[in-house]
Biopython code that builds the backbone (N, CA, C, O; Angstrom):
import numpy as np
from Bio.PDB.StructureBuilder import StructureBuilder

atoms = [
    (1, "MET", "N", (0.817, -1.198, 0.031)),
    (1, "MET", "CA", (-0.043, -0.005, -0.008)),
    (1, "MET", "C", (0.865, 1.273, -0.024)),
    (1, "MET", "O", (0.536, 2.263, -0.677)),
    (2, "GLU", "N", (1.998, 1.222, 0.703)),
    (2, "GLU", "CA", (2.830, 2.425, 0.767)),
    (2, "GLU", "C", (3.498, 2.644, -0.546)),
    (2, "GLU", "O", (3.748, 3.795, -0.904)),
    (3, "THR", "N", (3.817, 1.580, -1.318)),
    (3, "THR", "CA", (4.445, 1.853, -2.670)),
    (3, "THR", "C", (3.491, 2.469, -3.636)),
    (3, "THR", "O", (3.921, 3.181, -4.544)),
    (4, "VAL", "N", (2.151, 2.221, -3.480)),
    (4, "VAL", "CA", (1.151, 2.767, -4.403)),
    (4, "VAL", "C", (1.073, 4.275, -4.077)),
    (4, "VAL", "O", (0.991, 5.087, -4.999)),
    (5, "LEU", "N", (1.095, 4.670, -2.776)),
    (5, "LEU", "CA", (0.877, 6.059, -2.385)),
    (5, "LEU", "C", (2.120, 6.781, -2.233)),
    (5, "LEU", "O", (2.091, 7.901, -1.724)),
    (6, "ALA", "N", (3.292, 6.227, -2.647)),
    (6, "ALA", "CA", (4.580, 6.902, -2.371)),
    (6, "ALA", "C", (4.684, 8.249, -3.000)),
    (6, "ALA", "O", (5.215, 9.189, -2.408)),
    (7, "GLY", "N", (4.142, 8.355, -4.290)),
    (7, "GLY", "CA", (4.243, 9.616, -4.949)),
    (7, "GLY", "C", (3.136, 10.545, -4.742)),
    (7, "GLY", "O", (3.064, 11.582, -5.403)),
    (8, "TYR", "N", (2.198, 10.205, -3.790)),
    (8, "TYR", "CA", (1.080, 11.008, -3.589)),
    (8, "TYR", "C", (1.093, 11.457, -2.206)),
    (8, "TYR", "O", (0.922, 10.646, -1.297)),
    (9, "SER", "N", (1.301, 12.795, -1.967)),
    (9, "SER", "CA", (1.351, 13.359, -0.621)),
    (9, "SER", "C", (0.051, 14.055, -0.199)),
    (9, "SER", "O", (-0.809, 14.323, -1.039)),
    (10, "GLU", "N", (-0.085, 14.333, 1.026)),
    (10, "GLU", "CA", (-1.252, 15.042, 1.481)),
    (10, "GLU", "C", (-1.348, 16.423, 0.943)),
    (10, "GLU", "O", (-2.457, 16.902, 0.708)),
    (11, "ALA", "N", (-0.276, 17.079, 0.738)),
    (11, "ALA", "CA", (-0.242, 18.415, 0.182)),
    (11, "ALA", "C", (-0.765, 18.428, -1.216)),
    (11, "ALA", "O", (-1.549, 19.309, -1.566)),
    (12, "SER", "N", (-0.362, 17.477, -2.040)),
    (12, "SER", "CA", (-0.834, 17.374, -3.403)),
    (12, "SER", "C", (-2.382, 17.136, -3.389)),
    (12, "SER", "O", (-3.103, 17.718, -4.198)),
    (13, "ALA", "N", (-2.857, 16.304, -2.491)),
    (13, "ALA", "CA", (-4.286, 15.986, -2.380)),
    (13, "ALA", "C", (-4.993, 17.216, -2.003)),
    (13, "ALA", "O", (-6.033, 17.529, -2.582)),
    (14, "TYR", "N", (-4.465, 17.962, -1.022)),
    (14, "TYR", "CA", (-5.048, 19.218, -0.628)),
    (14, "TYR", "C", (-5.168, 20.241, -1.780)),
    (14, "TYR", "O", (-6.212, 20.874, -1.942)),
    (15, "ASP", "N", (-4.122, 20.392, -2.555)),
    (15, "ASP", "CA", (-4.082, 21.286, -3.671)),
    (15, "ASP", "C", (-5.100, 20.846, -4.666)),
    (15, "ASP", "O", (-5.753, 21.715, -5.245)),
    (16, "GLU", "N", (-5.302, 19.589, -4.923)),
    (16, "GLU", "CA", (-6.302, 19.173, -5.948)),
    (16, "GLU", "C", (-7.741, 19.534, -5.418)),
    (16, "GLU", "O", (-8.585, 20.050, -6.151)),
    (17, "VAL", "N", (-7.957, 19.241, -4.142)),
    (17, "VAL", "CA", (-9.351, 19.521, -3.617)),
    (17, "VAL", "C", (-9.609, 21.031, -3.653)),
    (17, "VAL", "O", (-10.698, 21.460, -4.034)),
    (18, "THR", "N", (-8.623, 21.835, -3.263)),
    (18, "THR", "CA", (-8.895, 23.252, -3.200)),
    (18, "THR", "C", (-9.018, 23.843, -4.648)),
    (18, "THR", "O", (-9.789, 24.776, -4.872)),
    (19, "SER", "N", (-8.281, 23.308, -5.574)),
    (19, "SER", "CA", (-8.347, 23.830, -6.991)),
    (19, "SER", "C", (-9.761, 23.436, -7.529)),
    (19, "SER", "O", (-10.418, 24.246, -8.183)),
    (20, "VAL", "N", (-10.211, 22.201, -7.250)),
    (20, "VAL", "CA", (-11.508, 21.852, -7.689)),
    (20, "VAL", "C", (-12.662, 22.647, -7.018)),
    (20, "VAL", "O", (-13.630, 23.053, -7.661)),
    (21, "SER", "N", (-12.502, 22.838, -5.707)),
    (21, "SER", "CA", (-13.472, 23.605, -4.988)),
    (21, "SER", "C", (-13.502, 25.061, -5.335)),
    (21, "SER", "O", (-14.557, 25.692, -5.262)),
    (22, "SER", "N", (-12.315, 25.646, -5.732)),
    (22, "SER", "CA", (-12.243, 27.060, -6.126)),
    (22, "SER", "C", (-12.881, 27.191, -7.556)),
    (22, "SER", "O", (-13.478, 28.217, -7.879)),
    (23, "THR", "N", (-12.744, 26.178, -8.355)),
    (23, "THR", "CA", (-13.335, 26.179, -9.691)),
    (23, "THR", "C", (-14.845, 26.081, -9.587)),
    (23, "THR", "O", (-15.580, 26.740, -10.323)),
    (24, "MET", "N", (-15.301, 25.236, -8.647)),
    (24, "MET", "CA", (-16.698, 24.991, -8.525)),
    (24, "MET", "C", (-17.471, 26.106, -7.657)),
    (24, "MET", "O", (-18.694, 26.240, -7.721)),
    (25, "SER", "N", (-16.665, 26.869, -6.866)),
    (25, "SER", "CA", (-17.345, 27.787, -5.979)),
    (25, "SER", "C", (-18.133, 28.934, -6.660)),
    (25, "SER", "O", (-19.145, 29.390, -6.128)),
    (26, "ASN", "N", (-17.690, 29.367, -7.766)),
    (26, "ASN", "CA", (-18.322, 30.348, -8.537)),
    (26, "ASN", "C", (-19.360, 29.742, -9.447)),
    (26, "ASN", "O", (-19.108, 29.518, -10.630)),
    (27, "SER", "N", (-20.500, 29.483, -8.908)),
    (27, "SER", "CA", (-21.524, 28.668, -9.641)),
    (27, "SER", "C", (-22.220, 29.570, -10.745)),
    (27, "SER", "O", (-22.915, 29.024, -11.601)),
    (28, "THR", "N", (-22.057, 30.828, -10.736)),
    (28, "THR", "CA", (-22.702, 31.600, -11.769)),
    (28, "THR", "C", (-21.970, 31.478, -13.103)),
    (28, "THR", "O", (-22.581, 31.663, -14.155)),
    (29, "GLU", "N", (-20.666, 31.169, -13.078)),
    (29, "GLU", "CA", (-19.896, 31.042, -14.293)),
    (29, "GLU", "C", (-19.769, 29.613, -14.706)),
    (29, "GLU", "O", (-19.170, 29.369, -15.754)),
    (30, "PHE", "N", (-20.282, 28.622, -13.977)),
    (30, "PHE", "CA", (-20.151, 27.269, -14.319)),
    (30, "PHE", "C", (-21.095, 26.853, -15.440)),
    (30, "PHE", "O", (-22.307, 27.035, -15.327)),
    (31, "ASP", "N", (-20.570, 26.315, -16.484)),
    (31, "ASP", "CA", (-21.393, 25.941, -17.665)),
    (31, "ASP", "C", (-21.429, 24.404, -17.756)),
    (31, "ASP", "O", (-20.474, 23.758, -18.188)),
    (32, "LEU", "N", (-22.561, 23.858, -17.334)),
    (32, "LEU", "CA", (-22.597, 22.343, -17.284)),
    (32, "LEU", "C", (-22.434, 21.765, -18.677)),
    (32, "LEU", "O", (-21.760, 20.740, -18.781)),
    (33, "ASP", "N", (-22.972, 22.301, -19.752)),
    (33, "ASP", "CA", (-22.837, 21.775, -21.060)),
    (33, "ASP", "C", (-21.370, 21.792, -21.542)),
    (33, "ASP", "O", (-20.890, 20.844, -22.164)),
    (34, "ALA", "N", (-20.694, 22.883, -21.237)),
    (34, "ALA", "CA", (-19.229, 22.898, -21.628)),
    (34, "ALA", "C", (-18.445, 21.953, -20.745)),
    (34, "ALA", "O", (-17.488, 21.382, -21.268)),
    (35, "PHE", "N", (-18.727, 21.710, -19.463)),
    (35, "PHE", "CA", (-18.048, 20.733, -18.677)),
    (35, "PHE", "C", (-18.232, 19.348, -19.220)),
    (35, "PHE", "O", (-17.278, 18.581, -19.347)),
    (36, "LEU", "N", (-19.503, 19.019, -19.550)),
    (36, "LEU", "CA", (-19.800, 17.695, -20.016)),
    (36, "LEU", "C", (-19.194, 17.424, -21.427)),
    (36, "LEU", "O", (-18.776, 16.304, -21.722)),
    (37, "LYS", "N", (-19.158, 18.423, -22.245)),
    (37, "LYS", "CA", (-18.532, 18.319, -23.532)),
    (37, "LYS", "C", (-17.016, 18.147, -23.455)),
    (37, "LYS", "O", (-16.423, 17.423, -24.255)),
    (38, "ALA", "N", (-16.397, 18.818, -22.487)),
    (38, "ALA", "CA", (-14.915, 18.724, -22.284)),
    (38, "ALA", "C", (-14.584, 17.371, -21.713)),
    (38, "ALA", "O", (-13.512, 16.863, -22.041)),
    (39, "HIS", "N", (-15.404, 16.726, -20.882)),
    (39, "HIS", "CA", (-15.037, 15.529, -20.209)),
    (39, "HIS", "C", (-15.635, 14.291, -20.879)),
    (39, "HIS", "O", (-15.043, 13.217, -20.773)),
    (40, "LEU", "N", (-16.763, 14.387, -21.553)),
    (40, "LEU", "CA", (-17.423, 13.278, -22.123)),
    (40, "LEU", "C", (-17.470, 13.321, -23.657)),
    (40, "LEU", "O", (-17.760, 12.315, -24.303)),
    (41, "GLY", "N", (-17.183, 14.486, -24.225)),
    (41, "GLY", "CA", (-17.247, 14.559, -25.690)),
    (41, "GLY", "C", (-18.563, 15.110, -26.131)),
    (41, "GLY", "O", (-19.469, 15.329, -25.327)),
    (42, "SER", "N", (-18.662, 15.331, -27.404)),
    (42, "SER", "CA", (-19.903, 15.881, -27.959)),
    (42, "SER", "C", (-20.960, 14.870, -27.981)),
    (42, "SER", "O", (-20.645, 13.681, -28.029)),
    (43, "ARG", "N", (-22.264, 15.257, -27.947)),
    (43, "ARG", "CA", (-23.400, 14.362, -27.899)),
    (43, "ARG", "C", (-23.710, 13.937, -29.297)),
    (43, "ARG", "O", (-24.491, 13.000, -29.467)),
    (44, "SER", "N", (-23.181, 14.527, -30.273)),
    (44, "SER", "CA", (-23.453, 14.120, -31.671)),
    (44, "SER", "C", (-22.127, 13.908, -32.491)),
    (44, "SER", "O", (-21.072, 14.362, -32.051)),
    (45, "ARG", "N", (-22.171, 13.262, -33.611)),
    (45, "ARG", "CA", (-21.054, 12.958, -34.406)),
    (45, "ARG", "C", (-21.296, 13.690, -35.730)),
    (45, "ARG", "O", (-22.423, 13.984, -36.127)),
    (46, "ASP", "N", (-20.143, 13.968, -36.397)),
    (46, "ASP", "CA", (-20.217, 14.537, -37.696)),
    (46, "ASP", "C", (-20.733, 13.534, -38.740)),
    (46, "ASP", "O", (-20.737, 12.331, -38.481)),
    (47, "PHE", "N", (-21.148, 13.991, -39.862)),
    (47, "PHE", "CA", (-21.818, 13.178, -40.908)),
    (47, "PHE", "C", (-21.096, 12.019, -41.397)),
    (47, "PHE", "O", (-21.694, 10.945, -41.465)),
    (48, "PRO", "N", (-19.773, 12.118, -41.775)),
    (48, "PRO", "CA", (-19.046, 11.002, -42.213)),
    (48, "PRO", "C", (-18.972, 9.802, -41.103)),
    (48, "PRO", "O", (-19.141, 8.621, -41.405)),
    (49, "GLU", "N", (-18.723, 10.219, -39.910)),
    (49, "GLU", "CA", (-18.612, 9.223, -38.822)),
    (49, "GLU", "C", (-19.998, 8.534, -38.562)),
    (49, "GLU", "O", (-20.071, 7.344, -38.257)),
    (50, "SER", "N", (-21.067, 9.330, -38.697)),
    (50, "SER", "CA", (-22.475, 8.759, -38.501)),
    (50, "SER", "C", (-22.740, 7.795, -39.657)),
    (50, "SER", "O", (-23.199, 6.675, -39.430)),
    (51, "LEU", "N", (-22.467, 8.201, -40.857)),
    (51, "LEU", "CA", (-22.653, 7.366, -42.002)),
    (51, "LEU", "C", (-21.879, 6.057, -41.915)),
    (51, "LEU", "O", (-22.441, 5.001, -42.206)),
    (52, "ALA", "N", (-20.595, 6.092, -41.520)),
    (52, "ALA", "CA", (-19.775, 4.892, -41.443)),
    (52, "ALA", "C", (-20.371, 3.973, -40.366)),
    (52, "ALA", "O", (-20.493, 2.766, -40.578)),
    (53, "LEU", "N", (-20.738, 4.542, -39.221)),
    (53, "LEU", "CA", (-21.314, 3.643, -38.133)),
    (53, "LEU", "C", (-22.587, 3.087, -38.607)),
    (53, "LEU", "O", (-22.842, 1.905, -38.378)),
    (54, "THR", "N", (-23.419, 3.844, -39.255)),
    (54, "THR", "CA", (-24.720, 3.295, -39.696)),
    (54, "THR", "C", (-24.494, 2.132, -40.672)),
    (54, "THR", "O", (-25.159, 1.103, -40.556)),
    (55, "VAL", "N", (-23.613, 2.269, -41.586)),
    (55, "VAL", "CA", (-23.323, 1.218, -42.624)),
    (55, "VAL", "C", (-22.821, -0.023, -41.863)),
    (55, "VAL", "O", (-23.349, -1.114, -42.076)),
    (56, "VAL", "N", (-21.826, 0.113, -40.993)),
    (56, "VAL", "CA", (-21.260, -1.049, -40.339)),
    (56, "VAL", "C", (-22.243, -1.689, -39.410)),
    (56, "VAL", "O", (-22.317, -2.917, -39.377)),
    (57, "TYR", "N", (-22.978, -0.966, -38.678)),
    (57, "TYR", "CA", (-24.076, -1.580, -37.832)),
    (57, "TYR", "C", (-25.157, -2.240, -38.635)),
    (57, "TYR", "O", (-25.698, -3.261, -38.211)),
    (58, "GLY", "N", (-25.507, -1.671, -39.830)),
    (58, "GLY", "CA", (-26.477, -2.214, -40.738)),
    (58, "GLY", "C", (-26.018, -3.507, -41.244)),
    (58, "GLY", "O", (-26.779, -4.475, -41.253)),
    (59, "VAL", "N", (-24.774, -3.576, -41.681)),
    (59, "VAL", "CA", (-24.218, -4.810, -42.196)),
    (59, "VAL", "C", (-24.158, -5.891, -41.173)),
    (59, "VAL", "O", (-24.470, -7.042, -41.478)),
    (60, "ILE", "N", (-23.771, -5.572, -39.975)),
    (60, "ILE", "CA", (-23.769, -6.511, -38.861)),
    (60, "ILE", "C", (-25.106, -7.099, -38.533)),
    (60, "ILE", "O", (-25.273, -8.296, -38.299)),
    (61, "PHE", "N", (-26.141, -6.103, -38.529)),
    (61, "PHE", "CA", (-27.495, -6.537, -38.216)),
    (61, "PHE", "C", (-28.079, -7.501, -39.355)),
    (61, "PHE", "O", (-28.620, -8.567, -39.062)),
    (62, "VAL", "N", (-27.937, -7.067, -40.641)),
    (62, "VAL", "CA", (-28.494, -7.842, -41.715)),
    (62, "VAL", "C", (-27.790, -9.208, -41.778)),
    (62, "VAL", "O", (-28.426, -10.250, -41.931)),
    (63, "THR", "N", (-26.517, -9.165, -41.661)),
    (63, "THR", "CA", (-25.763, -10.513, -41.721)),
    (63, "THR", "C", (-26.159, -11.396, -40.599)),
    (63, "THR", "O", (-26.432, -12.580, -40.796)),
    (64, "GLY", "N", (-26.200, -10.825, -39.380)),
    (64, "GLY", "CA", (-26.646, -11.651, -38.182)),
    (64, "GLY", "C", (-28.099, -12.187, -38.389)),
    (64, "GLY", "O", (-28.383, -13.355, -38.124)),
    (65, "LEU", "N", (-28.982, -11.316, -38.858)),
    (65, "LEU", "CA", (-30.322, -11.703, -39.060)),
    (65, "LEU", "C", (-30.407, -12.859, -40.071)),
    (65, "LEU", "O", (-30.989, -13.898, -39.758)),
    (66, "LEU", "N", (-29.856, -12.704, -41.237)),
    (66, "LEU", "CA", (-29.931, -13.689, -42.244)),
    (66, "LEU", "C", (-29.203, -14.960, -41.852)),
    (66, "LEU", "O", (-29.746, -16.039, -42.087)),
    (67, "GLY", "N", (-27.959, -14.910, -41.244)),
    (67, "GLY", "CA", (-27.255, -16.103, -40.914)),
    (67, "GLY", "C", (-27.886, -16.939, -39.855)),
    (67, "GLY", "O", (-27.891, -18.167, -39.941)),
    (68, "ASN", "N", (-28.420, -16.291, -38.854)),
    (68, "ASN", "CA", (-29.097, -16.997, -37.714)),
    (68, "ASN", "C", (-30.520, -17.506, -38.255)),
    (68, "ASN", "O", (-30.960, -18.594, -37.882)),
    (69, "ALA", "N", (-31.141, -16.780, -39.042)),
    (69, "ALA", "CA", (-32.462, -17.357, -39.584)),
    (69, "ALA", "C", (-32.229, -18.476, -40.452)),
    (69, "ALA", "O", (-33.026, -19.414, -40.427)),
    (70, "CYS", "N", (-31.170, -18.492, -41.267)),
    (70, "CYS", "CA", (-30.898, -19.681, -42.163)),
    (70, "CYS", "C", (-30.483, -20.867, -41.339)),
    (70, "CYS", "O", (-30.826, -22.005, -41.661)),
    (71, "THR", "N", (-29.745, -20.615, -40.270)),
    (71, "THR", "CA", (-29.351, -21.725, -39.373)),
    (71, "THR", "C", (-30.594, -22.340, -38.757)),
    (71, "THR", "O", (-30.713, -23.565, -38.740)),
    (72, "CYS", "N", (-31.536, -21.534, -38.243)),
    (72, "CYS", "CA", (-32.745, -22.058, -37.672)),
    (72, "CYS", "C", (-33.601, -22.859, -38.698)),
    (72, "CYS", "O", (-34.150, -23.915, -38.386)),
    (73, "VAL", "N", (-33.689, -22.302, -39.941)),
    (73, "VAL", "CA", (-34.545, -22.995, -40.912)),
    (73, "VAL", "C", (-33.920, -24.268, -41.295)),
    (73, "VAL", "O", (-34.622, -25.276, -41.378)),
    (74, "VAL", "N", (-32.641, -24.309, -41.539)),
    (74, "VAL", "CA", (-31.981, -25.608, -41.944)),
    (74, "VAL", "C", (-32.036, -26.696, -40.876)),
    (74, "VAL", "O", (-32.215, -27.869, -41.201)),
    (75, "ILE", "N", (-31.882, -26.322, -39.602)),
    (75, "ILE", "CA", (-31.840, -27.304, -38.541)),
    (75, "ILE", "C", (-33.375, -27.718, -38.344)),
    (75, "ILE", "O", (-33.638, -28.895, -38.097)),
    (76, "ALA", "N", (-34.305, -26.842, -38.441)),
    (76, "ALA", "CA", (-35.744, -27.194, -38.255)),
    (76, "ALA", "C", (-36.216, -28.070, -39.313)),
    (76, "ALA", "O", (-36.962, -29.003, -39.017)),
    (77, "THR", "N", (-35.846, -27.861, -40.569)),
    (77, "THR", "CA", (-36.432, -28.604, -41.691)),
    (77, "THR", "C", (-35.850, -29.943, -41.948)),
    (77, "THR", "O", (-36.532, -30.818, -42.481)),
    (78, "ASN", "N", (-34.621, -30.141, -41.595)),
    (78, "ASN", "CA", (-33.980, -31.396, -41.917)),
    (78, "ASN", "C", (-33.925, -32.367, -40.680)),
    (78, "ASN", "O", (-33.247, -32.135, -39.679)),
    (79, "ALA", "N", (-34.691, -33.450, -40.851)),
    (79, "ALA", "CA", (-34.794, -34.371, -39.754)),
    (79, "ALA", "C", (-33.519, -35.033, -39.279)),
    (79, "ALA", "O", (-33.356, -35.328, -38.095)),
    (80, "HIS", "N", (-32.597, -35.268, -40.240)),
    (80, "HIS", "CA", (-31.335, -35.855, -39.867)),
    (80, "HIS", "C", (-30.444, -34.909, -39.102)),
    (80, "HIS", "O", (-29.449, -35.360, -38.534)),
    (81, "LEU", "N", (-30.723, -33.686, -39.052)),
    (81, "LEU", "CA", (-30.000, -32.688, -38.233)),
    (81, "LEU", "C", (-30.513, -32.507, -36.804)),
    (81, "LEU", "O", (-30.055, -31.640, -36.060)),
    (82, "HIS", "N", (-31.437, -33.317, -36.463)),
    (82, "HIS", "CA", (-32.062, -33.167, -35.112)),
    (82, "HIS", "C", (-31.252, -33.955, -34.036)),
    (82, "HIS", "O", (-31.680, -35.000, -33.546)),
    (83, "THR", "N", (-30.099, -33.413, -33.711)),
    (83, "THR", "CA", (-29.141, -33.998, -32.727)),
    (83, "THR", "C", (-29.054, -33.018, -31.560)),
    (83, "THR", "O", (-29.519, -31.881, -31.647)),
    (84, "ALA", "N", (-28.459, -33.473, -30.489)),
    (84, "ALA", "CA", (-28.299, -32.599, -29.324)),
    (84, "ALA", "C", (-27.441, -31.422, -29.653)),
    (84, "ALA", "O", (-27.748, -30.319, -29.202)),
    (85, "THR", "N", (-26.381, -31.578, -30.411)),
    (85, "THR", "CA", (-25.528, -30.601, -30.768)),
    (85, "THR", "C", (-26.204, -29.503, -31.683)),
    (85, "THR", "O", (-26.009, -28.299, -31.511)),
    (86, "ASN", "N", (-26.944, -29.979, -32.583)),
    (86, "ASN", "CA", (-27.693, -29.060, -33.496)),
    (86, "ASN", "C", (-28.837, -28.306, -32.743)),
    (86, "ASN", "O", (-29.113, -27.139, -33.021)),
    (87, "PHE", "N", (-29.461, -28.983, -31.824)),
    (87, "PHE", "CA", (-30.436, -28.299, -30.997)),
    (87, "PHE", "C", (-29.798, -27.195, -30.169)),
    (87, "PHE", "O", (-30.400, -26.148, -29.932)),
    (88, "TYR", "N", (-28.577, -27.446, -29.737)),
    (88, "TYR", "CA", (-27.830, -26.456, -29.019)),
    (88, "TYR", "C", (-27.549, -25.184, -29.916)),
    (88, "TYR", "O", (-27.763, -24.026, -29.556)),
    (89, "LEU", "N", (-27.035, -25.576, -31.148)),
    (89, "LEU", "CA", (-26.791, -24.481, -32.155)),
    (89, "LEU", "C", (-28.101, -23.692, -32.481)),
    (89, "LEU", "O", (-28.099, -22.475, -32.667)),
    (90, "PHE", "N", (-29.180, -24.448, -32.534)),
    (90, "PHE", "CA", (-30.516, -23.773, -32.783)),
    (90, "PHE", "C", (-30.826, -22.770, -31.689)),
    (90, "PHE", "O", (-31.222, -21.636, -31.955)),
    (91, "SER", "N", (-30.639, -23.204, -30.466)),
    (91, "SER", "CA", (-31.000, -22.266, -29.339)),
    (91, "SER", "C", (-29.993, -21.117, -29.302)),
    (91, "SER", "O", (-30.375, -20.021, -28.890)),
    (92, "LEU", "N", (-28.714, -21.296, -29.710)),
    (92, "LEU", "CA", (-27.802, -20.184, -29.785)),
    (92, "LEU", "C", (-28.238, -19.241, -30.901)),
    (92, "LEU", "O", (-28.184, -18.023, -30.733)),
    (93, "ALA", "N", (-28.655, -19.768, -31.997)),
    (93, "ALA", "CA", (-29.164, -18.891, -33.090)),
    (93, "ALA", "C", (-30.381, -18.065, -32.698)),
    (93, "ALA", "O", (-30.466, -16.876, -33.004)),
    (94, "ILE", "N", (-31.315, -18.710, -32.021)),
    (94, "ILE", "CA", (-32.418, -17.959, -31.461)),
    (94, "ILE", "C", (-32.072, -16.902, -30.493)),
    (94, "ILE", "O", (-32.581, -15.781, -30.529)),
    (95, "SER", "N", (-31.173, -17.291, -29.605)),
    (95, "SER", "CA", (-30.612, -16.295, -28.634)),
    (95, "SER", "C", (-29.957, -15.139, -29.385)),
    (95, "SER", "O", (-30.180, -13.982, -29.030)),
    (96, "ASP", "N", (-29.205, -15.404, -30.349)),
    (96, "ASP", "CA", (-28.519, -14.365, -31.130)),
    (96, "ASP", "C", (-29.506, -13.443, -31.867)),
    (96, "ASP", "O", (-29.312, -12.228, -31.903)),
    (97, "LEU", "N", (-30.562, -14.024, -32.452)),
    (97, "LEU", "CA", (-31.595, -13.236, -33.059)),
    (97, "LEU", "C", (-32.264, -12.327, -32.114)),
    (97, "LEU", "O", (-32.486, -11.156, -32.420)),
    (98, "LEU", "N", (-32.598, -12.838, -30.951)),
    (98, "LEU", "CA", (-33.214, -12.000, -29.898)),
    (98, "LEU", "C", (-32.313, -10.872, -29.478)),
    (98, "LEU", "O", (-32.754, -9.745, -29.253)),
    (99, "THR", "N", (-30.988, -11.210, -29.370)),
    (99, "THR", "CA", (-30.112, -10.124, -28.939)),
    (99, "THR", "C", (-29.966, -9.094, -29.993)),
    (99, "THR", "O", (-29.858, -7.913, -29.663)),
    (100, "LEU", "N", (-29.953, -9.466, -31.284)),
    (100, "LEU", "CA", (-29.813, -8.534, -32.361)),
    (100, "LEU", "C", (-31.043, -7.609, -32.437)),
    (100, "LEU", "O", (-30.905, -6.394, -32.580)),
    (101, "VAL", "N", (-32.255, -8.206, -32.338)),
    (101, "VAL", "CA", (-33.444, -7.408, -32.532)),
    (101, "VAL", "C", (-33.609, -6.503, -31.314)),
    (101, "VAL", "O", (-33.802, -5.297, -31.467)),
    (102, "LEU", "N", (-33.535, -7.071, -30.093)),
    (102, "LEU", "CA", (-33.787, -6.276, -28.855)),
    (102, "LEU", "C", (-32.622, -5.212, -28.662)),
    (102, "LEU", "O", (-32.851, -4.104, -28.176)),
    (103, "GLY", "N", (-31.451, -5.586, -29.041)),
    (103, "GLY", "CA", (-30.326, -4.615, -28.919)),
    (103, "GLY", "C", (-30.559, -3.460, -29.867)),
    (103, "GLY", "O", (-30.349, -2.304, -29.500)),
    (104, "GLN", "N", (-31.006, -3.766, -31.124)),
    (104, "GLN", "CA", (-31.244, -2.751, -32.024)),
    (104, "GLN", "C", (-32.371, -1.803, -31.564)),
    (104, "GLN", "O", (-32.284, -0.586, -31.728)),
    (105, "CYS", "N", (-33.445, -2.404, -30.975)),
    (105, "CYS", "CA", (-34.560, -1.552, -30.411)),
    (105, "CYS", "C", (-34.002, -0.668, -29.308)),
    (105, "CYS", "O", (-34.330, 0.517, -29.259)),
    (106, "TYR", "N", (-33.161, -1.211, -28.409)),
    (106, "TYR", "CA", (-32.598, -0.449, -27.270)),
    (106, "TYR", "C", (-31.699, 0.710, -27.814)),
    (106, "TYR", "O", (-31.800, 1.853, -27.367)),
    (107, "SER", "N", (-30.856, 0.381, -28.754)),
    (107, "SER", "CA", (-29.853, 1.433, -29.282)),
    (107, "SER", "C", (-30.661, 2.548, -30.027)),
    (107, "SER", "O", (-30.299, 3.722, -29.956)),
    (108, "THR", "N", (-31.714, 2.180, -30.713)),
    (108, "THR", "CA", (-32.507, 3.119, -31.403)),
    (108, "THR", "C", (-33.176, 4.036, -30.461)),
    (108, "THR", "O", (-33.193, 5.245, -30.697)),
    (109, "ARG", "N", (-33.768, 3.499, -29.333)),
    (109, "ARG", "CA", (-34.354, 4.291, -28.326)),
    (109, "ARG", "C", (-33.393, 5.255, -27.692)),
    (109, "ARG", "O", (-33.789, 6.391, -27.434)),
    (110, "ILE", "N", (-32.170, 4.894, -27.421)),
    (110, "ILE", "CA", (-31.136, 5.714, -26.907)),
    (110, "ILE", "C", (-30.784, 6.770, -27.892)),
    (110, "ILE", "O", (-30.624, 7.926, -27.501)),
    (111, "LEU", "N", (-30.650, 6.448, -29.154)),
    (111, "LEU", "CA", (-30.289, 7.458, -30.157)),
    (111, "LEU", "C", (-31.368, 8.499, -30.320)),
    (111, "LEU", "O", (-31.065, 9.687, -30.434)),
    (112, "LEU", "N", (-32.712, 8.056, -30.336)),
    (112, "LEU", "CA", (-33.726, 8.959, -30.412)),
    (112, "LEU", "C", (-33.844, 9.807, -29.224)),
    (112, "LEU", "O", (-34.155, 10.989, -29.370)),
    (113, "HIS", "N", (-33.630, 9.329, -28.092)),
    (113, "HIS", "CA", (-33.679, 10.086, -26.818)),
    (113, "HIS", "C", (-32.640, 11.169, -26.844)),
    (113, "HIS", "O", (-32.906, 12.290, -26.409)),
    (114, "THR", "N", (-31.433, 10.861, -27.355)),
    (114, "THR", "CA", (-30.352, 11.766, -27.346)),
    (114, "THR", "C", (-30.634, 12.965, -28.255)),
    (114, "THR", "O", (-30.408, 14.115, -27.880)),
    (115, "TYR", "N", (-31.141, 12.663, -29.475)),
    (115, "TYR", "CA", (-31.334, 13.706, -30.461)),
    (115, "TYR", "C", (-32.654, 14.405, -30.274)),
    (115, "TYR", "O", (-32.723, 15.603, -30.547)),
    (116, "ILE", "N", (-33.747, 13.727, -29.813)),
    (116, "ILE", "CA", (-35.019, 14.378, -29.664)),
    (116, "ILE", "C", (-34.801, 15.262, -28.385)),
    (116, "ILE", "O", (-35.308, 16.384, -28.387)),
    (117, "HIS", "N", (-34.135, 14.872, -27.374)),
    (117, "HIS", "CA", (-33.960, 15.713, -26.207)),
    (117, "HIS", "C", (-33.289, 17.058, -26.509)),
    (117, "HIS", "O", (-33.531, 18.054, -25.828)),
    (118, "ARG", "N", (-32.442, 17.064, -27.543)),
    (118, "ARG", "CA", (-31.837, 18.321, -27.908)),
    (118, "ARG", "C", (-32.772, 19.359, -28.533)),
    (118, "ARG", "O", (-32.516, 20.559, -28.437)),
    (119, "PHE", "N", (-33.857, 18.903, -29.173)),
    (119, "PHE", "CA", (-34.786, 19.761, -29.810)),
    (119, "PHE", "C", (-35.976, 20.076, -29.000)),
    (119, "PHE", "O", (-36.750, 20.932, -29.429)),
    (120, "ILE", "N", (-36.210, 19.503, -27.910)),
    (120, "ILE", "CA", (-37.382, 19.773, -27.020)),
    (120, "ILE", "C", (-37.025, 20.947, -26.022)),
    (120, "ILE", "O", (-37.854, 21.330, -25.198)),
]
sb = StructureBuilder()
sb.init_structure("model")
sb.init_model(0)
sb.init_chain("A")
sb.init_seg("    ")
for serial, (resi, resn, name, xyz) in enumerate(atoms, 1):
    if name == "N":
        sb.init_residue(resn, " ", resi, " ")
    sb.init_atom(name, np.array(xyz, "f"), 0.0, 1.0, " ", f" {name:<3s}", serial, name[0])
structure = sb.get_structure()
């Protein structure tokens, strides 16, 4: 424990606390939006970044949807594929489909909340 705190003295801790409190004490000049933007980044992305993310997430979503749906159809329609291993793969495909669809719904809700909140 002493080796971790060796470079950290009480004086430096006091200086940090007083500098933070002196910054925060003048509440009339404190801009919450500027503070959040400086520490967390902007709430929105520029167009090229948004387009790239939309394309990548769209490809992942469509590929996952088609691949898992095909897995389920193939295992369900072929009687000779009804083994314990394939039933396990079937349940994994169903789980992955649910994760894709519900995750997409959740991320869309977060996205809409972020951008709609800015205009209200």
